[in-house]
N, C-alpha and C positions, 0 to 999 in steps of 0.2 A: 714205182712208188709203193706198190702193194707189198713187196718184200720188206722194204725198209719201214714203211708206214702202212700196216695192215688196215683194211677197211673196218670202220667202227660205226655202229649205229648208237646214237644217244637217244634213249627211250625215256620219255617223260610221261608218267602216269598221271591222269587228271580226272577229277570229279568235282564239278562246281568250283573251279579254282581261279576264276577270273581275277579276284583281288590279289592273287599271288603270282600266277605263272608268267605274267609279262616280264618281270625281272629275270625269272629263270630262263625263258626263251631268249631274251636279249643277251644275257651273259654267256649262255651256252653257245649261242650261234656264232659268237666272235672268238671262241677259243682258237688257239694258234696251231692246233694239230692239223696237218694238211689233208687228211683223208677221212672225213666223217660226215654223216648225215644226221639230221634230227628228225625224230618221230614223236608225235604225241598220240597216245592211246587213250581215248576218252571213254570213261566208264558211265555212259548214259547220263551225262550232265543235263541239268534242267535250267542252267543259267546262261545259255547261249555260248558256252565255251567253244564249241566247234566252229560256229560262225565267226567268232572273234578271231580264232586262229587263221581261218581261211582269209579273212580280210587283212589282218595285220602281219601275219607271218606266212605268206604264201609258199616260202621255201620249205616249210615243215610238212613232212609226210603225215597225214592225219588218218587214223583208224578210229571209227566210231562204233562202239559196242551198243547194241540195242537194249542191253540190260547191264546192270552193275555186276560184273563178273567177279569182283573181289580183286585183291592185289595179286595173288599168286597166279590165278588163271589169266588175268589180263597181261601180266608180264610174260607168261609163257606164250600167249598168242603173239605178243610183240616180237619175241625172240624167233618164233617160227617164221614170221614175216621178214624179219631182218636177215636171218640166215638164208632164206629163199632168195633174197635180193643181193646176196654175195658177201654179207658181213662175216668177218671172222671173230669179231668181238662185239659184245653188246654192253653198253654202259647205262645201267638203270639209275634214274634220278627222280626224286620226288618233285612235285610242282611248286615247291616253296623254298627253293634254295637260290643262293647267289654263287656263281662259279668264278673262280680265278681264271684269268686268260690262259694260264699255262697248265691248267688242271689236267686236261686229257693228255697233253704232251708228256707231262711228268709221269702219269700212270703208265702210258704206253712205252715210255723209255724202259721202265722196269719190266713190263710185260714181255717185251721183245728181247730182253737181255738174258733170259733163262727159259728154255722150253718147258721147264717144270712149273712155271708160274701159271696159275689158272684163274685166280680171283684176286682182285686188288681193291683197296679203298683208300681214300685220302684222310688227312686230318680234317676234323669237322668242328667248327666253333658255332656258338649261338649267333643267330642273325641279329638279335637285339643287343647282344654283348659280344662284339667281334673279337675281343681279346680273351674270352673265356671258352675253355674247351668243353665240347660235348662228347667227342669220341677221338681217342688217340690210340686205337687198337682195342681189342676185346679179349676177355678171359672167360673161358668156360671151366668152372671148377667142378669136376665130376664127384669129388668127395663131399663138397658142400651143397651141391645141387643149385648152383648159382650161375647166372650169365650176366657179366658186368662190363660196361664200357670203362676203359682205362682213362684216367684223367678227368672224368666228368665233373663239371662245375669248378675246375681249378683254372686259375689264370695261366695263360699260355706264356711261359717264359723260356721256351725252347727245351724244356726238360724231356719232351718226347719227340725229338727231332731226328732220331735214328731210324732209318728204314729197317724193317724186320718182319719176320713171319708173325702172324697173329692167329688167334683161334677162330675169329669170325670178322666179317665185314658187314656193316649195316646196310640194309636195303635201300635207304634213301640215296646212296651213292655207291653203287655196286657194279664193278667192271668184271665181266666174266667171259672167258673164251669159249668158242663153239666146241672145242675139244672136250671141255669139262662137261657141257650139257650132253654131248654125244656119249660120254663115258658113264655119267652117274644120273642123268635125268634132270628134269626141270625143278622149279620151285614146287613144293608139295602143297596142294590146296587143302590138306587137312588142317593147316594153320590159318586159313582164311577166317575173318577178313584181314587180320594183320597180326604181327608179332611172330618171331621165332623162325619163320620160313627161311630167312637169310642165314641164320646160324646153322640150321639143319643142312642146307645146301653146302655150306662151308665145311662142315664136319664130313659129309659124304665125299666131297672133293679131296680133302686132306687124306682121308683113309684110302682113297684111290691113288694116292701118290702125287697129287698136285700141291703146289705151294699156295698159301693164302697170305697175302702180303699187305702190310700197312705202309703207305708211302706219304711221309709227312710233308714233302715238298709240294705235293698236290693238296689244294685246299678248297673247301666250300664253307659257306655260312648258311645255317639251316634254321628256318622257323620251326622249331621242334614241335612235332605232333599237331601241326595245324590241321592236317587232313583227317585226323582221327579224334579230335575233341579236346586238344590242349593238354591240360594237366592230367595226372593219373586219377581219373574218375573211378568210382567203385566198379563200374562195368569193365573198364580197361584193366584194373587190378585183377579182377576175377579171370579175365581172359588170359592175362600174362601168366598167372599161376597155372591155369589149365594147360597152356601150350608148353610152358617150360617143363612140366612134369611129363608130357608126351615126348619131348626131346630127350629127356634123361631115360625114360623107359625104352626108347629106341636105341640110344647110343651108349649109355653107361654100362660098365661091366658089373658082374654080379657083386664083386667086392665093394664097389662104390655104394651099394645099397646098405652096407653095414653102417654107414655114416650119414647118408643123405637124409633119412627121416629125422635124425636128431638135429642136424644142422638147420634144416628147413623149419623144424619146430621152434628151435631157439630164435632164429631170425624172425619168424612170424610173431612170436611173443614180444620181441623187442620192438617190432614195427607197430604192433597193436598198442603197446604202451605209449609210444611216441605220438601216434595219431590220436588216441583217445585223450591224452593229456592236452592236446590242442582242440578238443571238442569234436573230433571227427568220428562220431559213433556209427556212421554208415559203413565204416570199414568192416565191421563184423559180418554182416550178411554178404558183402562182396567176397571176402576171403572164404566164407563157407561155401558159396556158390562155386567159386573157382576150384576148390578142393573136391567138392562133390561131383562136378562135371568131369574133372580129370580122372577121378577114381572110377566113375561109371564107364568112361571110354577105355581106360587102361586095362580093366579087369573083366570086361564083359566077355562072354564066350565067343569063340570063333577066331581069336587073334586077328582082328581086323587090320587092314593095311591102308596106308595113304595112297595117293595117286602115283607115287614112285614105286609102289610095291613093297615098301618097307613096312614092317609092323608098327602099329601105333605105339 
């Protein structure tokens, strides 16, 4: 079975998620792939999450962190445990998703069909609007300095139903092979607490020769951003700007920087105009903090590196 159906660990990261993770564990546990185990890694929850899992989901392997490690470090710890237990693939899932029964089977069908495939992700729709897309592949535009989900907020009419390589897979539903981690390293904690770590790992994998693949026949429904505060708050906007600039400092070529500042400046002005027209004046300090923090990290002396050894 292992040759035809390699062992997979489905890793669900949780922090204070009792209102959400029951559906996640229920739907993940009944997926039809014949060779997987489920693990929850709990980031120091205070709502009794660990006890709830032990009582209601005894088949789930539970790892309890004594402190909140953040997303990247917790996922890295889970992969270390999963690979030590014989897994060849780890499927990272957020604790606020609903999985299709065929989800893992569809992903693994593609994963085992080509040895170059290293990272895979499904089609993702909004949990509250099941027919509306959130992610149908992703595009990193190095000339514009942008990272964007394809199809976001569009009604799913089958327009993105072709399996194809993509620039990145999102961390809420991220299947990765052990060979990728062995070759390029783990998620980088420089991006903690969240944002961009998934894109960074995908770029490193692709440049090492692995394929990153979007598989539309695999599907999940996601309560978008439940674990990190919901809508794009000023703090989240500041962080996203900071981490995206680190991503481009790390991976963009010199000639991309001839256009990145102009494109980011124009997009920022357009965003400010839209938000302030709606009365959101808190956006100004958020953007300022994001740019200031990013610039201080990008250009401080010593060329600091992240946990992967890559320069920031």
